[in-house]
PLY file of the C-alpha trace (Angstrom):
ply
format ascii 1.0
element vertex 245
property float x
property float y
property float z
element edge 244
property int vertex1
property int vertex2
end_header
-11.75 -15.63 -15.47
-8.68 -17.80 -15.91
-6.23 -17.36 -18.75
-4.10 -20.24 -20.03
-0.42 -20.11 -20.75
2.11 -17.46 -19.72
1.29 -14.09 -18.23
3.20 -11.91 -20.66
0.90 -9.44 -22.35
-2.17 -10.62 -20.43
-4.16 -7.81 -18.77
-3.77 -8.03 -14.96
-7.38 -8.88 -14.12
-7.31 -11.77 -16.59
-4.53 -13.38 -14.53
-7.22 -14.49 -12.10
-8.90 -17.83 -11.49
-12.23 -17.77 -9.65
-13.90 -20.74 -7.98
-17.26 -20.75 -6.21
-18.33 -23.36 -3.66
-21.76 -24.25 -2.35
-20.98 -23.98 1.33
-18.30 -23.10 3.85
-17.24 -26.71 4.41
-16.43 -27.30 0.74
-14.73 -23.92 0.58
-12.54 -24.54 3.62
-11.39 -27.95 2.44
-10.72 -26.65 -1.08
-8.56 -23.92 0.42
-6.72 -26.46 2.58
-6.06 -28.76 -0.38
-4.82 -25.83 -2.49
-2.50 -24.60 0.24
-1.15 -28.01 1.21
-0.36 -28.78 -2.43
1.43 -25.45 -2.83
3.47 -26.01 0.32
4.34 -29.54 -0.74
5.63 -28.22 -4.09
7.70 -25.58 -2.30
9.21 -28.15 0.06
10.24 -30.30 -2.88
12.60 -27.60 -4.11
13.43 -25.59 -0.97
14.80 -26.56 2.45
12.01 -24.50 4.04
8.71 -23.03 2.84
7.29 -19.72 4.05
3.52 -19.29 4.40
2.00 -15.83 4.95
-1.50 -15.77 6.42
-4.18 -13.12 6.76
-6.31 -12.65 9.85
-9.92 -11.65 10.27
-12.97 -13.84 10.77
-13.06 -15.42 7.31
-10.13 -17.88 7.07
-10.19 -19.71 10.41
-12.02 -22.80 9.14
-9.64 -23.10 6.18
-6.62 -22.87 8.48
-8.05 -25.52 10.79
-8.48 -27.86 7.82
-4.95 -27.11 6.60
-3.56 -27.97 10.04
-4.43 -31.62 9.36
-2.41 -31.82 6.13
0.35 -34.49 6.15
3.25 -32.12 5.47
6.70 -31.82 6.98
5.53 -28.89 9.06
8.87 -28.66 10.85
10.18 -27.13 7.61
7.39 -24.55 7.30
7.71 -20.97 8.55
4.33 -19.34 9.19
4.15 -15.55 9.22
1.51 -12.85 8.90
0.35 -10.74 5.98
-0.36 -7.96 8.46
-0.88 -7.29 12.13
-2.68 -4.80 14.32
-0.46 -3.03 16.82
-1.46 -5.44 19.57
0.45 -7.99 21.58
0.43 -11.41 19.90
-1.74 -12.97 22.61
-4.40 -10.25 22.36
-7.76 -11.79 21.34
-8.02 -9.27 18.47
-4.56 -9.93 17.05
-4.00 -11.87 13.86
-1.30 -13.85 15.65
-3.88 -15.17 18.11
-6.15 -16.29 15.25
-3.34 -18.15 13.50
-2.20 -19.85 16.69
-5.73 -20.95 17.54
-6.75 -22.15 14.07
-3.59 -23.40 12.34
-0.83 -24.10 14.84
-2.44 -27.25 16.16
-2.72 -30.84 15.02
0.08 -31.64 12.56
0.82 -27.95 11.92
1.88 -27.48 15.55
5.40 -28.35 14.36
5.57 -25.24 12.15
7.70 -22.25 13.18
5.62 -19.12 13.76
6.88 -15.56 13.30
4.79 -13.06 15.25
5.29 -9.44 14.19
4.65 -7.79 17.55
6.25 -8.52 20.90
6.25 -6.89 24.32
8.89 -4.17 24.50
9.29 -3.98 20.71
8.56 -0.65 19.00
6.59 -0.57 15.78
9.75 0.46 13.92
11.58 -2.54 15.35
8.67 -4.78 14.44
8.84 -3.63 10.82
12.61 -4.13 10.69
12.32 -7.67 12.07
9.46 -8.52 9.71
11.59 -7.36 6.80
14.54 -9.37 8.08
12.37 -12.50 8.09
11.10 -11.59 4.62
14.61 -12.09 3.25
13.36 -15.68 3.11
10.91 -15.07 0.30
7.30 -16.14 0.75
6.30 -19.36 -0.97
2.54 -18.99 -0.41
0.46 -15.92 0.49
-3.15 -16.07 1.67
-5.00 -12.78 1.30
-8.38 -11.58 2.50
-10.49 -8.62 1.40
-12.48 -6.22 3.54
-15.90 -4.89 2.59
-14.23 -1.53 1.91
-11.81 -3.12 -0.56
-8.80 -3.21 1.74
-6.23 -5.97 1.63
-3.64 -6.72 4.31
-3.65 -3.41 6.22
-3.79 -1.24 3.12
-7.04 0.73 3.26
-8.71 3.02 0.71
-7.80 6.69 1.30
-5.34 5.70 4.02
-2.67 8.18 5.02
0.48 7.29 3.09
-1.20 4.64 0.94
0.69 5.64 -2.20
4.01 5.39 -0.37
3.09 1.97 1.02
2.11 0.69 -2.42
5.36 1.97 -3.92
7.63 0.80 -1.10
10.45 -1.56 -1.95
10.27 -3.04 1.55
8.13 -6.15 2.07
6.57 -4.67 5.22
5.77 -1.12 6.32
4.12 0.54 9.31
0.81 2.18 8.40
-1.58 4.70 9.94
-5.21 3.84 9.19
-6.66 6.80 11.08
-9.95 7.83 9.48
-10.45 4.48 7.73
-13.71 2.90 8.99
-12.61 -0.58 7.96
-9.68 -0.43 10.37
-11.95 -0.19 13.39
-10.16 0.96 16.54
-6.84 -0.54 15.41
-5.30 2.26 13.38
-1.63 1.45 13.95
-0.63 -1.59 11.96
2.16 -3.37 10.10
1.32 -4.46 6.56
2.69 -6.47 3.68
3.32 -4.40 0.55
3.18 -5.36 -3.13
6.96 -5.83 -2.92
6.42 -8.48 -0.26
3.65 -10.16 -2.22
5.42 -10.33 -5.57
7.87 -13.23 -4.95
5.26 -15.77 -3.80
4.68 -18.65 -6.20
1.13 -19.16 -4.91
-1.30 -16.30 -4.29
-4.72 -17.11 -2.83
-7.65 -14.82 -1.97
-10.27 -16.26 0.41
-13.63 -14.48 0.52
-17.15 -15.31 1.65
-20.60 -13.77 1.36
-22.74 -11.96 -1.20
-21.35 -8.51 -0.38
-17.77 -9.64 -0.98
-18.81 -11.26 -4.26
-20.35 -7.99 -5.46
-17.29 -6.06 -4.35
-15.03 -8.50 -6.17
-16.68 -7.51 -9.46
-15.82 -3.88 -8.72
-12.27 -4.79 -7.79
-11.74 -6.76 -10.99
-13.31 -4.02 -13.13
-10.34 -1.69 -12.57
-6.64 -1.71 -11.92
-6.00 1.26 -9.61
-5.05 0.07 -6.10
-5.27 3.61 -4.75
-9.02 3.32 -5.24
-9.35 -0.27 -4.03
-6.12 -1.66 -2.54
-7.38 -5.25 -2.96
-6.34 -4.85 -6.58
-2.73 -5.47 -5.61
-3.74 -9.12 -5.38
-3.79 -9.35 -9.18
-1.97 -6.22 -10.42
1.26 -7.05 -8.58
3.53 -8.86 -11.06
4.15 -12.51 -10.32
1.93 -15.50 -9.67
-1.64 -15.62 -10.84
-4.31 -15.01 -8.26
-6.64 -17.82 -7.30
-9.89 -16.73 -5.63
-12.05 -19.10 -3.60
-15.54 -17.89 -2.66
-18.62 -19.31 -0.95
-21.88 -17.74 0.27
0 1
1 2
2 3
3 4
4 5
5 6
6 7
7 8
8 9
9 10
10 11
11 12
12 13
13 14
14 15
15 16
16 17
17 18
18 19
19 20
20 21
21 22
22 23
23 24
24 25
25 26
26 27
27 28
28 29
29 30
30 31
31 32
32 33
33 34
34 35
35 36
36 37
37 38
38 39
39 40
40 41
41 42
42 43
43 44
44 45
45 46
46 47
47 48
48 49
49 50
50 51
51 52
52 53
53 54
54 55
55 56
56 57
57 58
58 59
59 60
60 61
61 62
62 63
63 64
64 65
65 66
66 67
67 68
68 69
69 70
70 71
71 72
72 73
73 74
74 75
75 76
76 77
77 78
78 79
79 80
80 81
81 82
82 83
83 84
84 85
85 86
86 87
87 88
88 89
89 90
90 91
91 92
92 93
93 94
94 95
95 96
96 97
97 98
98 99
99 100
100 101
101 102
102 103
103 104
104 105
105 106
106 107
107 108
108 109
109 110
110 111
111 112
112 113
113 114
114 115
115 116
116 117
117 118
118 119
119 120
120 121
121 122
122 123
123 124
124 125
125 126
126 127
127 128
128 129
129 130
130 131
131 132
132 133
133 134
134 135
135 136
136 137
137 138
138 139
139 140
140 141
141 142
142 143
143 144
144 145
145 146
146 147
147 148
148 149
149 150
150 151
151 152
152 153
153 154
154 155
155 156
156 157
157 158
158 159
159 160
160 161
161 162
162 163
163 164
164 165
165 166
166 167
167 168
168 169
169 170
170 171
171 172
172 173
173 174
174 175
175 176
176 177
177 178
178 179
179 180
180 181
181 182
182 183
183 184
184 185
185 186
186 187
187 188
188 189
189 190
190 191
191 192
192 193
193 194
194 195
195 196
196 197
197 198
198 199
199 200
200 201
201 202
202 203
203 204
204 205
205 206
206 207
207 208
208 209
209 210
210 211
211 212
212 213
213 214
214 215
215 216
216 217
217 218
218 219
219 220
220 221
221 222
222 223
223 224
224 225
225 226
226 227
227 228
228 229
229 230
230 231
231 232
232 233
233 234
234 235
235 236
236 237
237 238
238 239
239 240
240 241
241 242
242 243
243 244
C-alpha cells in the first residue's frame, strides 16, 4: 500500500505504508526504531523535537522500547495526542501511561507536557495545549479504536464536524453517547490541523479485529464516518502503519 515519489495527485489512501509483524516484540522494537530515527532526524535540523503520543493499552511496549534509544532526550518535548478529563496522575489518564512507559531510562530527560492539571478548567487546558502546539509536532503516534476513533474523535460524536474542521490544533470534545469513549466523555483532542505539520505520522495497531477494521478505514475517505481516516486524509506526511496479531 505504499506509493513512491511525491504525494501530489496520489489518492489519500495510497499515501499509506503498511507493515505486519509476527509478534508483539518485533512490532514494539520496529516502532521504537522508526520513532527514534524520526526524532534523530528532527533533532538534526531543529533545536528541539516535539513528540505527540497516544494512550490506550496498545502502545506501552513500544514506548518502553523507545525509552532506551540513545537520543538527546533533553531536547525532546513529549506531549499527548489526546487526554481524558482526568488528573494526570489518574491511573486511567494517558499522561500516566506515558510517564510509566516512556519517561524512564534514557527518555527520563525528556520534557513532558501534560494537558490536565489540578485547578485548570477544560477551556484553560485547551488554550495551554494550543500554546504548546505553536512548536509544531515533529512526530505523531496515533492509535485506532475498534469503533474507528482516533485521538478523541469518535464516530457520531457531538460536534465531530466542527472538530474536524477546526483550525486549532486541540479542541475540547463531548463524547457523550459514544460507546468507545467509555465513562470518560469529556476530553481534549488533537485535530487534523494539529496533525498536519508533523513530518512523521505513525499508526500503531494490534489484533485481528483492528486489521479488519483497517481495511474498512482505507476503503473510504470520509472521516465523519470513521474518524481514523484523518490519519491518511489529512494533508502532509505519509502514514506508516505497524500491525501485529
